C-alpha positions as semicolon CSV with decimal commas, in nm:
position;residue;x (nm);y (nm);z (nm)
1;M;4,515;10,325;-5,587
2;L;4,766;10,466;-5,342
3;N;4,490;10,568;-5,101
4;L;4,341;10,217;-5,098
5;K;4,678;10,059;-5,006
6;K;4,736;10,323;-4,740
7;T;4,387;10,267;-4,597
8;R;4,439;9,890;-4,581
9;R;4,777;9,934;-4,413
10;I;4,628;10,169;-4,153
11;G;4,344;9,921;-4,095
12;L;4,593;9,637;-4,044
13;V;4,799;9,845;-3,798
14;M;4,483;9,938;-3,607
15;A;4,375;9,572;-3,589
16;I;4,716;9,469;-3,456
17;L;4,709;9,745;-3,194
18;L;4,359;9,641;-3,089
19;I;4,463;9,279;-3,045
20;M;4,772;9,382;-2,847
21;G;4,561;9,611;-2,630
22;L;4,313;9,335;-2,550
23;A;4,594;9,096;-2,461
24;A;4,730;9,356;-2,219
25;C;4,400;9,357;-2,027
26;Q;4,503;9,054;-1,823
27;T;4,665;9,060;-1,484
28;P;5,004;8,896;-1,432
29;A;4,819;8,591;-1,300
30;G;4,639;8,563;-1,634
31;R;4,309;8,694;-1,502
32;S;4,094;8,941;-1,688
33;A;4,009;9,279;-1,545
34;G;3,647;9,161;-1,523
35;G;3,750;8,865;-1,309
36;V;3,933;9,090;-1,067
37;V;3,633;9,323;-1,046
38;D;3,399;9,028;-0,983
39;D;3,620;8,908;-0,696
40;S;3,629;9,260;-0,550
41;T;3,251;9,279;-0,571
42;I;3,214;8,944;-0,394
43;T;3,457;9,053;-0,121
44;T;3,265;9,377;-0,068
45;K;2,930;9,198;-0,050
46;V;3,059;8,938;0,197
47;K;3,213;9,207;0,419
48;A;2,886;9,401;0,415
49;E;2,680;9,094;0,507
50;L;2,915;9,003;0,792
51;F;2,920;9,362;0,918
52;N;2,541;9,389;0,904
53;D;2,494;9,068;1,103
54;K;2,425;9,170;1,464
55;L;2,616;8,870;1,606
56;L;2,925;8,905;1,386
57;S;2,961;9,281;1,338
58;G;3,204;9,327;1,628
59;F;3,458;9,072;1,510
60;A;3,760;9,141;1,291
61;I;3,699;8,901;1,003
62;S;3,918;8,932;0,696
63;V;3,773;8,835;0,360
64;D;3,983;8,745;0,058
65;T;3,840;8,631;-0,276
66;F;4,016;8,468;-0,570
67;Q;3,817;8,336;-0,866
68;G;3,499;8,310;-0,658
69;E;3,670;8,123;-0,374
70;V;3,637;8,316;-0,048
71;T;3,873;8,274;0,246
72;L;3,771;8,396;0,590
73;T;4,037;8,462;0,853
74;G;4,027;8,615;1,198
75;G;3,875;8,511;1,525
76;V;3,528;8,460;1,673
77;D;3,405;8,346;2,015
78;S;3,236;8,016;1,928
79;Q;3,191;7,740;1,673
80;Q;2,837;7,867;1,615
81;L;2,969;8,209;1,510
82;K;3,229;8,048;1,286
83;D;2,957;7,840;1,120
84;R;2,730;8,145;1,092
85;A;3,004;8,343;0,913
86;G;3,057;8,053;0,672
87;N;2,686;8,022;0,601
88;I;2,645;8,395;0,541
89;T;2,944;8,393;0,309
90;S;2,822;8,096;0,107
91;S;2,485;8,267;0,056
92;V;2,642;8,563;-0,128
93;R;2,588;8,552;-0,502
94;G;2,907;8,458;-0,691
95;V;3,070;8,268;-0,405
96;E;3,172;7,927;-0,536
97;K;3,363;7,797;-0,234
98;V;3,427;7,910;0,125
99;N;3,750;7,841;0,312
100;N;3,647;7,914;0,669
101;L;3,978;7,956;0,852
102;L;3,830;8,151;1,143
103;K;3,983;8,067;1,480
104;I;3,778;8,028;1,796
105;K;3,914;8,254;2,071
């Protein structure tokens, strides 16, 4: 009988520790680790697409992603290049919104 009570107590402690551990998997902003990884993946994909574009590869374009919303900052030479960067960004899987804050030099 003593072993059954001890086993239940250990099981309860383990369940509490598991719940506490899962709650600790959020960032201070309340985001899950998976959400942060998804945003990092989107940022990486957008940067790669912009870098691989022969018209945009020479420009310093910063990419920041938060919950699928991508913000582009930096400078390009024309409105056409600004629009092109926005279109490329919006075509990346996972991008929900694009804030195109690129300046025209």
